[in-house]
C-alpha positions in Angstrom: -6.7 -37.5 102.1 -7.1 -40.9 102.4 -4.4 -43.3 100.5 -4.8 -45.1 97.5 -6.1 -49.1 98.0 -5.9 -48.7 102.0 -8.9 -50.3 103.7 -9.4 -47.4 106.7 -12.2 -48.8 109.9 -13.8 -45.3 110.8 -16.1 -45.2 114.1 -19.4 -43.6 114.1 -17.9 -40.7 116.0 -15.7 -39.6 113.0 -16.5 -38.0 109.7 -14.1 -37.7 106.6 -13.7 -35.8 103.9 -11.7 -35.8 101.2 -11.5 -35.6 96.9 -11.4 -38.2 94.1 -9.8 -37.8 90.8 -11.4 -39.1 87.4 -10.0 -42.8 87.8 -10.6 -43.9 91.5 -13.9 -45.0 93.4 -14.8 -44.7 97.1 -16.4 -47.4 98.7 -18.4 -46.8 102.1 -19.0 -50.7 103.7 -21.2 -49.5 107.0 -22.7 -52.1 109.9 -26.4 -53.0 110.5 -26.1 -50.8 113.3 -24.3 -48.3 111.8 -21.3 -48.0 114.4 -18.5 -49.7 112.2 -17.7 -48.0 108.6 -14.9 -49.2 106.7 -13.6 -47.2 103.5 -11.5 -47.8 100.6 -10.3 -45.4 97.8 -9.3 -47.4 95.1 -8.6 -46.7 91.5 -8.6 -48.9 88.3 -5.6 -50.9 88.6 -5.2 -54.5 89.6 -4.5 -53.3 92.6 -7.3 -51.1 93.3 -9.5 -54.2 92.3 -7.8 -56.5 94.2 -8.4 -54.5 97.0 -11.7 -53.8 96.1 -12.4 -57.8 96.0 -10.8 -57.5 100.1 -13.1 -55.2 101.4 -16.1 -57.1 99.5 -15.0 -60.0 101.8 -15.8 -58.2 104.8 -19.6 -58.3 103.8 -21.9 -60.2 106.0 -25.7 -60.3 106.5 -27.2 -56.7 106.5 -24.3 -54.6 105.8 -24.4 -52.0 103.0 -22.4 -50.8 101.2 -22.0 -47.3 99.0 -19.9 -46.9 95.5 -19.1 -43.9 94.1 -16.8 -43.4 91.2 -16.6 -40.5 88.2 -14.6 -43.0 85.9 -17.2 -45.0 83.4 -15.3 -48.0 83.1 -14.5 -47.8 87.0 -18.7 -47.4 87.3 -19.0 -50.2 84.8 -16.6 -52.4 87.3 -18.4 -51.5 90.4 -22.2 -52.7 88.6 -20.6 -56.1 87.5 -19.1 -56.9 91.0 -20.9 -59.5 92.8 -22.1 -57.6 95.7 -23.4 -61.0 97.7 -25.3 -60.8 100.7 -25.3 -56.7 101.0 -28.6 -55.5 101.8 -28.1 -52.5 99.9 -25.6 -51.5 97.0 -25.6 -48.4 95.2 -23.3 -47.1 92.5 -23.5 -43.2 92.1 -21.6 -41.5 89.4 -20.1 -37.6 89.3 -18.4 -35.8 86.0 -16.3 -33.6 88.3 -13.9 -33.3 91.2 -15.9 -32.9 94.3 -15.7 -33.1 98.3 -17.6 -35.8 99.8 -18.4 -36.1 103.8 -20.2 -39.3 105.2 -23.3 -38.5 107.2 -23.3 -41.4 110.0 -27.0 -40.5 111.1 -28.3 -41.3 108.0 -25.7 -43.7 106.5 -25.1 -41.1 103.5 -22.6 -39.7 101.4 -22.9 -35.8 100.8 -21.3 -34.4 97.6 -20.6 -30.9 97.0 -18.5 -29.4 94.1 -14.9 -28.1 95.1 -15.4 -24.7 95.0 -11.7 -23.6 94.7 -9.1 -24.3 91.8 -6.1 -26.3 93.2 -3.0 -24.9 91.9 0.5 -26.1 92.4 3.6 -23.9 92.0 7.1 -25.4 90.7 9.9 -22.5 90.4 13.4 -22.8 92.5 13.2 -19.3 93.4 11.7 -18.9 96.8 11.1 -15.3 96.3 8.5 -16.2 93.2 6.9 -19.1 94.8 6.0 -16.6 97.6 4.9 -14.0 95.6 2.8 -16.3 92.9 1.6 -17.9 96.0 0.4 -14.6 97.3 -1.2 -13.1 94.0 -2.6 -16.8 93.5 -4.2 -16.7 96.9 -6.0 -13.2 96.7 -8.7 -15.0 94.3 -11.0 -17.3 96.4 -11.6 -19.3 93.2 -7.7 -20.5 94.1 -6.2 -22.9 96.7 -2.2 -23.0 96.4 -2.3 -26.5 97.5 1.8 -26.9 97.5 4.6 -24.7 96.2 7.2 -27.1 95.3 11.3 -26.2 94.8 12.9 -29.3 93.3 11.8 -29.9 90.0 12.9 -33.6 90.3 9.9 -34.2 92.8 7.2 -33.0 90.5 5.2 -36.7 89.4 5.4 -37.4 93.1 4.2 -34.4 94.5 1.2 -34.5 91.9 0.4 -37.7 92.8 0.2 -36.7 96.3 -1.6 -33.1 96.1 -3.5 -33.5 92.8 -3.9 -30.5 91.7 -6.0 -29.0 89.0 -3.4 -26.9 87.4 0.6 -26.2 87.4 2.5 -23.3 87.4 6.5 -24.2 85.9 9.5 -22.3 85.8 11.5 -22.7 82.6 14.8 -22.4 84.4 15.7 -24.3 87.3 18.5 -26.4 88.5 18.3 -30.4 88.0 15.9 -30.3 85.6 14.5 -27.8 83.3 10.7 -26.9 83.0 11.0 -28.4 79.5 12.5 -31.5 81.0 9.4 -31.6 83.1 6.3 -31.0 81.1 7.9 -33.7 78.7 8.2 -36.0 81.9 4.7 -35.2 83.3 2.4 -35.2 79.6 3.7 -38.6 79.5 2.6 -39.8 82.7 0.5 -37.9 84.9 -0.9 -34.9 82.4 -1.7 -32.0 84.0 -2.7 -28.2 82.7 0.5 -26.1 83.2 1.3 -22.4 82.5 4.8 -21.8 81.8 6.6 -19.0 83.6 9.1 -17.6 81.5 11.6 -14.4 82.3 11.4 -13.5 78.7 15.0 -13.8 76.9 14.7 -15.3 74.0 16.2 -18.7 74.7 13.1 -18.4 77.3 11.0 -17.7 74.1 12.1 -21.0 72.3 12.1 -22.8 75.1 8.4 -22.0 75.9 7.4 -23.3 72.1 9.0 -26.3 72.8 6.7 -26.5 76.0 4.0 -25.6 74.3 4.6 -28.3 71.9 5.1 -30.8 74.2 1.6 -29.6 75.9 1.8 -26.7 78.3 -1.8 -24.6 77.9 0.2 -21.2 78.0 3.0 -18.9 79.3 3.2 -15.9 81.2 6.2 -13.7 82.1 8.0 -13.8 85.5 6.3 -10.9 87.4 8.4 -8.7 89.7 6.8 -6.6 92.3 6.1 -3.9 90.4 4.5 -5.4 87.4 2.1 -7.2 89.9 -0.6 -4.7 89.3 -0.5 -6.1 85.5 0.2 -8.9 85.7 -1.8 -10.5 88.4 -5.4 -10.4 86.5 -3.6 -11.8 83.6 -2.0 -14.7 85.2 -5.5 -15.6 87.0 -7.4 -15.7 84.0 -4.9 -17.9 82.6 -5.2 -20.3 85.4 -8.6 -20.6 85.4 -8.7 -21.2 81.6 -6.2 -23.7 81.9 -7.9 -25.3 84.7 -11.0 -25.9 82.3 -9.0 -27.5 79.4 -9.5 -31.5 78.7 -6.3 -32.7 78.1 -7.8 -36.0 76.7 -9.2 -34.4 74.5 -6.1 -32.2 74.1 -4.0 -35.5 73.1 -6.7 -36.3 70.6 -6.6 -33.1 68.5 -2.6 -33.7 68.8 -2.9 -37.1 67.2 -5.4 -36.3 64.7 -4.3 -37.3 61.0 -3.7 -34.2 59.3 -6.3 -33.7 56.4 -4.7 -34.2 52.9 -4.5 -30.7 50.7 -3.7 -32.3 47.5 -6.5 -31.0 46.0 -5.7 -27.1 47.7 -2.1 -27.4 46.4 -2.9 -28.3 42.7 -5.3 -25.0 42.5 -3.7 -21.8 40.8 -4.0 -19.0 43.9 -4.8 -15.5 43.1 -1.9 -13.3 43.8 -4.4 -10.4 45.3 -5.7 -12.6 48.2 -4.0 -12.1 51.6 -4.4 -14.4 54.5 -5.2 -12.7 57.8 -4.8 -14.6 61.2 -5.7 -13.7 64.7 -5.0 -16.9 67.5 -4.2 -16.5 71.3 -4.3 -19.4 73.9 -3.2 -22.6 72.0 -2.1 -20.5 68.8 1.3 -21.2 67.8 0.7 -25.0 68.2 -2.8 -24.5 66.2 -0.9 -22.1 63.6 2.2 -25.1 63.1 -0.5 -27.7 61.8 -1.8 -25.1 59.4 1.7 -24.3 58.0 2.6 -28.1 58.2 -0.1 -28.5 54.9 1.2 -25.4 53.0 2.4 -26.2 50.0 5.7 -24.3 48.9 3.3 -21.6 47.0 0.8 -20.0 49.3 -0.6 -16.5 49.6 0.9 -13.7 51.7 -0.1 -14.4 55.6 -0.2 -12.2 58.2 -0.4 -13.0 61.8 -1.6 -11.2 65.1 -1.3 -13.8 67.8 -1.2 -12.5 71.4 2.2 -12.9 71.9 5.1 -11.1 74.3 8.4 -9.5 73.1 11.0 -11.9 71.2 8.8 -15.0 71.6 7.8 -13.7 68.6 10.9 -13.5 66.7 11.3 -17.2 68.5 8.2 -18.4 66.9 9.3 -16.8 63.0 12.5 -19.0 63.7 11.1 -22.2 64.7 8.3 -21.8 62.0 11.2 -20.9 59.1 13.1 -23.7 60.4 10.5 -26.3 60.5 8.5 -26.0 57.8 11.3 -24.6 55.2 9.2 -21.3 54.6 10.1 -17.8 54.7 8.5 -16.7 58.5 9.6 -13.7 60.0 8.8 -11.2 62.8 7.5 -8.0 60.8 9.0 -4.5 60.8 7.4 -1.5 59.6 7.4 -1.0 55.8 7.6 -4.7 55.0 6.3 -5.8 52.0 3.0 -8.0 51.7 4.5 -10.8 49.4 3.6 -14.3 48.2 5.1 -17.3 50.1 5.8 -14.7 53.1 4.7 -15.4 56.7 5.0 -12.1 58.7 4.1 -12.4 62.1 3.6 -9.0 64.3 6.3 -8.3 67.0 5.3 -8.9 70.5 4.4 -5.4 72.4 3.2 -3.6 69.1 0.5 -3.6 66.8 0.2 -4.6 63.2 -2.1 -3.7 60.3 -2.3 -3.8 56.8 -1.1 -0.4 54.7 -0.2 0.7 51.6 3.4 2.4 50.9 3.8 5.7 48.9 3.6 3.7 45.7 0.4 2.1 46.3 2.2 -1.2 47.1 0.8 -3.4 50.1 2.6 -3.3 53.1 2.3 -3.6 57.0 2.6 -0.9 59.4 4.0 -1.9 62.6 4.0 0.7 65.8 3.9 1.0 69.2 -0.4 1.8 69.7 -2.1 1.5 72.6 -3.2 -2.2 73.5 -6.9 -3.1 71.9 -8.7 -5.7 74.2 -5.8 -5.4 76.6 -3.5 -7.0 73.3 -0.4 -5.9 71.8 -0.2 -7.1 69.2 -4.4 -7.3 68.9 -6.1 -9.4 66.1 -9.1 -6.6 65.8 -6.6 -3.8 64.7 -5.1 -6.2 62.3 -8.7 -7.6 61.0 -10.1 -4.1 61.3 -7.2 -2.5 58.7 -7.7 -5.7 56.4 -11.4 -5.0 55.9 -10.7 -1.2 54.7 -7.5 -2.2 52.8 -8.1 -5.2 51.2 -11.7 -5.3 51.0 -12.9 -8.7 49.2 -9.2 -9.5 48.3 -8.9 -10.2 52.3 -9.1 -13.9 54.0 -9.6 -13.6 57.6 -9.1 -16.6 60.0 -9.6 -16.7 63.7 -8.6 -20.0 66.2 -8.0 -20.6 69.3 -7.7 -18.4 72.3 -9.6 -16.8 75.1 -11.5 -13.7 74.9 -13.0 -11.9 72.0 -10.1 -10.2 70.4 -11.1 -10.1 66.8 -14.7 -10.7 66.5 -15.4 -7.5 65.9 -12.9 -6.9 63.4 -13.8 -10.4 61.2 -17.0 -9.0 61.6 -15.9 -6.1 59.7 -14.1 -8.1 57.1 -17.3 -10.3 56.1 -19.4 -7.1 55.8 -16.2 -5.8 53.5 -16.6 -8.8 51.1 -13.6 -11.0 52.7 -13.9 -14.7 53.0 -14.1 -15.4 57.1 -13.0 -18.7 58.5 -13.2 -19.9 62.3 -11.6 -23.0 64.0 -14.3 -25.4 65.4 -14.6 -26.0 69.2 -13.4 -29.6 68.8 -10.0 -28.7 67.8 -10.1 -25.4 69.8 -7.6 -25.4 73.6 -10.2 -22.7 74.3 -13.0 -21.7 72.3 -13.4 -18.4 73.2 -12.5 -15.9 70.2 -13.8 -18.2 67.4 -17.4 -18.8 69.8 -18.2 -14.4 70.0 -16.9 -14.4 66.1 -19.6 -16.8 65.2 -22.0 -15.2 67.7 -21.5 -11.8 65.9 -22.5 -13.7 62.3 -19.0 -12.3 60.8 -18.0 -16.3 59.8 -18.8 -17.9 56.9 -17.5 -21.2 57.4 -16.5 -23.2 60.8 -13.3 -25.7 60.0 -11.4 -28.2 61.9 -8.0 -27.2 62.7 -6.4 -30.4 60.1 -8.6 -29.0 57.5 -8.2 -25.1 57.7 -5.3 -25.2 55.5 -7.1 -26.4 52.5 -9.8 -24.2 53.5 -7.5 -21.1 53.3 -5.7 -21.9 50.3 -9.5 -22.7 48.4 -10.8 -19.5 49.5 -7.4 -17.9 47.7 -7.8 -19.7 44.4 -8.2 -17.7 41.0 -11.1 -17.5 39.4 -9.2 -19.0 36.0 -9.1 -22.6 35.9 -7.1 -24.8 38.6 -3.4 -25.4 36.9 
């Protein structure tokens, strides 16, 4: 791999293969006889642009230049450069990281998409690093480019290895996973999957990591758990590698829509809101709660979440927003101004108790769509029990869990809402729900709380 901002003279017997990041450009200056080639991998920093000028100073009549850049601004810099006496100057662009190889016979550069997702593993345990590397390497879609023991070197290793996605342990000596993700997202953002041993404290720390920009999390596997954990981890890595962190930052900086109009609406006490979410869901739910008034309809949540994480999430919601949010217990009543979150590792559905009062049934059912809790379980029960008094909301997440259930709620007369693609971390579950025809309205995340409240208004005039 060529170093940035260094000029290399390469003879005609050599070929070079490397990759380019979004903020880099590759310049190849070839002599008229195609025997000498100067290679420069520069960036858009002042030092990088200075090196470009240095390379161009080598130009003599008949020399040829090929410049390649993925970044729009960088391409503009190259197009505006004074190429002087260069016989043939070409500026090309590519939209994704790729491999390039110089063909000396034709004096051309050949490109091909990099077929592998580059993964960096960060964990202080050699056993876990070896285990994760073995697990990930079994899939030909991935290449493990580094296994990092010391969390203090993560930023340096990201710069050196250029991974597409990173797995990051929560508990490490010298620097915790939360501290790492805080630093990385500030300087070198990279899609990250947090690896947790699933203690309650882990749950709190993983939620903090997600708030800071981590994409997802997974249980730290043992040898016995590999058959179950392996496909889930691989799927999460593929999803995370495709996340556009620039858009993610934009979403987090979006100004929340004012819910003033909705706050003045008198709510129908019969309405019950059922929300389903997965990857990116905990942060999406936070955004919704941020705009909720003190008086709101009952809210039931099926978030794909492991055991103990649901308790930690409920605690954080209560603490942050000053509302009653708790991990549901079998038989809990469905009440206004209360959020019930399905416990990780169980199923939750809407029910009625012996007195005919709305409640939830929490039980150890089989996984549905591979999930416990499953959004379809919650939505299917809402369609049967709530009918037109239900409001179904499907948020960010991979897969299709909840799409059929939302369609059932729609057929039963419920209001159905879906998060839009731009504000989703993963536009999987909402996309399938929309395609099935079960969604009445698609909303951006910063509009969702107001949309929920307005669809829970009483038939009488607003207060």
